[in-house]
One Martini backbone bead per residue (centre of mass of N, CA, C, O) as a GRO file, in nm:
protein
  173
    1UNK     BB    1   2.011  -1.610   0.041
    2UNK     BB    2   1.869  -1.375   0.231
    3UNK     BB    3   1.980  -1.092   0.398
    4UNK     BB    4   1.815  -0.978   0.720
    5UNK     BB    5   1.717  -0.773   0.931
    6UNK     BB    6   1.566  -0.684   1.219
    7UNK     BB    7   1.231  -0.537   1.173
    8UNK     BB    8   0.993  -0.360   1.284
    9UNK     BB    9   0.695  -0.486   1.113
   10UNK     BB   10   0.807  -0.702   0.954
   11UNK     BB   11   0.616  -0.897   0.691
   12UNK     BB   12   0.679  -1.154   0.533
   13UNK     BB   13   0.598  -1.353   0.293
   14UNK     BB   14   0.498  -1.649   0.296
   15UNK     BB   15   0.616  -1.917   0.137
   16UNK     BB   16   0.336  -2.046   0.045
   17UNK     BB   17   0.236  -1.787  -0.083
   18UNK     BB   18   0.463  -1.744  -0.285
   19UNK     BB   19   0.422  -2.008  -0.436
   20UNK     BB   20   0.127  -1.947  -0.518
   21UNK     BB   21   0.181  -1.688  -0.678
   22UNK     BB   22   0.388  -1.817  -0.890
   23UNK     BB   23   0.178  -2.009  -0.999
   24UNK     BB   24  -0.022  -1.799  -1.100
   25UNK     BB   25   0.202  -1.639  -1.283
   26UNK     BB   26   0.417  -1.822  -1.336
   27UNK     BB   27   0.745  -1.929  -1.360
   28UNK     BB   28   0.775  -1.717  -1.610
   29UNK     BB   29   0.919  -1.362  -1.623
   30UNK     BB   30   1.023  -1.300  -1.889
   31UNK     BB   31   1.048  -0.951  -1.946
   32UNK     BB   32   0.939  -0.829  -1.697
   33UNK     BB   33   0.785  -0.568  -1.519
   34UNK     BB   34   0.850  -0.484  -1.179
   35UNK     BB   35   0.669  -0.407  -0.863
   36UNK     BB   36   0.779  -0.340  -0.520
   37UNK     BB   37   0.613  -0.111  -0.318
   38UNK     BB   38   0.665  -0.281  -0.028
   39UNK     BB   39   0.933  -0.449   0.009
   40UNK     BB   40   1.122  -0.481   0.252
   41UNK     BB   41   1.280  -0.777   0.192
   42UNK     BB   42   1.219  -0.844  -0.130
   43UNK     BB   43   1.108  -1.136  -0.198
   44UNK     BB   44   0.934  -1.078  -0.449
   45UNK     BB   45   1.141  -0.938  -0.624
   46UNK     BB   46   1.360  -1.155  -0.625
   47UNK     BB   47   1.181  -1.375  -0.742
   48UNK     BB   48   1.125  -1.235  -1.010
   49UNK     BB   49   1.420  -1.221  -1.097
   50UNK     BB   50   1.464  -1.542  -1.085
   51UNK     BB   51   1.222  -1.551  -1.331
   52UNK     BB   52   1.323  -1.312  -1.554
   53UNK     BB   53   1.304  -1.036  -1.492
   54UNK     BB   54   1.421  -0.733  -1.634
   55UNK     BB   55   1.262  -0.540  -1.412
   56UNK     BB   56   1.306  -0.429  -1.068
   57UNK     BB   57   1.117  -0.241  -0.827
   58UNK     BB   58   1.218  -0.133  -0.503
   59UNK     BB   59   1.013   0.003  -0.253
   60UNK     BB   60   1.154   0.184   0.031
   61UNK     BB   61   1.175   0.373   0.349
   62UNK     BB   62   1.364   0.203   0.514
   63UNK     BB   63   1.693   0.235   0.554
   64UNK     BB   64   1.774  -0.052   0.648
   65UNK     BB   65   1.628  -0.199   0.418
   66UNK     BB   66   1.771  -0.066   0.187
   67UNK     BB   67   2.055  -0.163   0.251
   68UNK     BB   68   1.980  -0.467   0.234
   69UNK     BB   69   1.885  -0.467  -0.061
   70UNK     BB   70   2.142  -0.370  -0.190
   71UNK     BB   71   2.328  -0.591  -0.079
   72UNK     BB   72   2.178  -0.829  -0.210
   73UNK     BB   73   2.194  -0.745  -0.500
   74UNK     BB   74   2.504  -0.732  -0.513
   75UNK     BB   75   2.571  -1.023  -0.414
   76UNK     BB   76   2.383  -1.141  -0.667
   77UNK     BB   77   2.401  -0.965  -0.930
   78UNK     BB   78   2.122  -0.787  -0.956
   79UNK     BB   79   2.082  -0.561  -1.217
   80UNK     BB   80   1.750  -0.554  -1.235
   81UNK     BB   81   1.768  -0.405  -0.976
   82UNK     BB   82   1.576  -0.131  -0.811
   83UNK     BB   83   1.639   0.085  -0.548
   84UNK     BB   84   1.390   0.274  -0.362
   85UNK     BB   85   1.407   0.553  -0.153
   86UNK     BB   86   1.067   0.555  -0.044
   87UNK     BB   87   0.738   0.637  -0.102
   88UNK     BB   88   0.484   0.478  -0.239
   89UNK     BB   89   0.282   0.709  -0.305
   90UNK     BB   90   0.495   0.891  -0.442
   91UNK     BB   91   0.573   0.693  -0.665
   92UNK     BB   92   0.297   0.676  -0.802
   93UNK     BB   93   0.290   0.988  -0.871
   94UNK     BB   94   0.603   0.996  -1.035
   95UNK     BB   95   0.625   0.771  -1.208
   96UNK     BB   96   0.700   0.647  -1.554
   97UNK     BB   97   0.671   0.371  -1.534
   98UNK     BB   98   0.574   0.037  -1.648
   99UNK     BB   99   0.383  -0.257  -1.554
  100UNK     BB  100   0.309  -0.612  -1.528
  101UNK     BB  101   0.400  -0.634  -1.214
  102UNK     BB  102   0.244  -0.604  -0.881
  103UNK     BB  103   0.344  -0.558  -0.540
  104UNK     BB  104   0.106  -0.550  -0.254
  105UNK     BB  105   0.255  -0.517   0.092
  106UNK     BB  106   0.146  -0.353   0.328
  107UNK     BB  107   0.103  -0.241   0.613
  108UNK     BB  108  -0.162  -0.332   0.803
  109UNK     BB  109  -0.215  -0.036   0.935
  110UNK     BB  110  -0.291   0.035   0.666
  111UNK     BB  111  -0.581   0.200   0.464
  112UNK     BB  112  -0.481   0.254   0.137
  113UNK     BB  113  -0.561   0.060  -0.092
  114UNK     BB  114  -0.806   0.170  -0.250
  115UNK     BB  115  -0.660   0.431  -0.336
  116UNK     BB  116  -0.414   0.297  -0.470
  117UNK     BB  117  -0.572   0.138  -0.682
  118UNK     BB  118  -0.680   0.406  -0.816
  119UNK     BB  119  -0.367   0.513  -0.898
  120UNK     BB  120  -0.208   0.268  -1.039
  121UNK     BB  121  -0.283   0.251  -1.352
  122UNK     BB  122  -0.056   0.453  -1.467
  123UNK     BB  123   0.160   0.193  -1.419
  124UNK     BB  124   0.001   0.010  -1.623
  125UNK     BB  125  -0.024  -0.242  -1.821
  126UNK     BB  126  -0.181  -0.432  -2.005
  127UNK     BB  127  -0.283  -0.685  -1.800
  128UNK     BB  128  -0.193  -0.649  -1.536
  129UNK     BB  129  -0.056  -0.773  -1.234
  130UNK     BB  130  -0.195  -0.774  -0.894
  131UNK     BB  131  -0.067  -0.808  -0.575
  132UNK     BB  132  -0.256  -0.868  -0.269
  133UNK     BB  133  -0.189  -0.789   0.085
  134UNK     BB  134  -0.424  -0.848   0.354
  135UNK     BB  135  -0.656  -0.868   0.614
  136UNK     BB  136  -0.855  -0.812   0.359
  137UNK     BB  137  -1.034  -0.827   0.101
  138UNK     BB  138  -1.060  -0.673  -0.204
  139UNK     BB  139  -1.263  -0.460  -0.374
  140UNK     BB  140  -1.363  -0.476  -0.717
  141UNK     BB  141  -1.383  -0.283  -1.028
  142UNK     BB  142  -1.430  -0.250  -1.345
  143UNK     BB  143  -1.105  -0.295  -1.475
  144UNK     BB  144  -1.110  -0.492  -1.248
  145UNK     BB  145  -0.987  -0.833  -1.175
  146UNK     BB  146  -1.037  -1.131  -1.023
  147UNK     BB  147  -0.845  -1.429  -1.029
  148UNK     BB  148  -0.748  -1.469  -0.721
  149UNK     BB  149  -0.769  -1.645  -0.391
  150UNK     BB  150  -0.650  -1.629  -0.044
  151UNK     BB  151  -0.551  -1.803   0.277
  152UNK     BB  152  -0.321  -1.731   0.560
  153UNK     BB  153  -0.437  -1.705   0.832
  154UNK     BB  154  -0.428  -1.340   0.840
  155UNK     BB  155  -0.381  -1.371   0.526
  156UNK     BB  156  -0.477  -1.200   0.247
  157UNK     BB  157  -0.492  -1.302  -0.112
  158UNK     BB  158  -0.447  -1.146  -0.444
  159UNK     BB  159  -0.522  -1.163  -0.799
  160UNK     BB  160  -0.505  -0.900  -1.026
  161UNK     BB  161  -0.655  -0.734  -1.311
  162UNK     BB  162  -0.577  -0.502  -1.568
  163UNK     BB  163  -0.828  -0.359  -1.796
  164UNK     BB  164  -0.817  -0.087  -2.023
  165UNK     BB  165  -1.036  -0.257  -2.223
  166UNK     BB  166  -1.290  -0.231  -2.089
  167UNK     BB  167  -1.639  -0.357  -2.172
  168UNK     BB  168  -1.804  -0.566  -1.971
  169UNK     BB  169  -1.694  -0.820  -2.100
  170UNK     BB  170  -1.617  -1.126  -2.127
  171UNK     BB  171  -1.347  -1.328  -2.237
  172UNK     BB  172  -1.573  -1.561  -2.344
  173UNK     BB  173  -1.732  -1.425  -2.601
   0.00000   0.00000   0.00000
């Protein structure tokens, strides 16, 4: 069980949404490199680590949340977790790593998801999966493909795939 202080504005992904997401991704993430870009409580990143991810980067700018993330990682002996104290947008601009799975659950008051999705591909491996949680579904095009979509209360969530080999043809051809 993760220990986490009450932080104003923190909106952890509901349990049933998390369960659905990891059913979509598959139960085994062995060897995957994952990025939890607006980590908050880190629930998605810790869940990925528990399912075998080899490296999970948790990016969070709130100092109290960062301390809690680091304490939880240490308490659990989760050496595959890397906690980055910083801004998500800046991380996307400067990071060198590439990821198989990215979790995007920004604060609902931010309206930067379309711009962020446009900049994110530089960090993605071919066929990377990107989970998006937002007040409204995100419209995607080009090399992005929506795999799944759901809604729980006021939360819309989607699983997208980045295909940098996009040819405009269906994978079923």
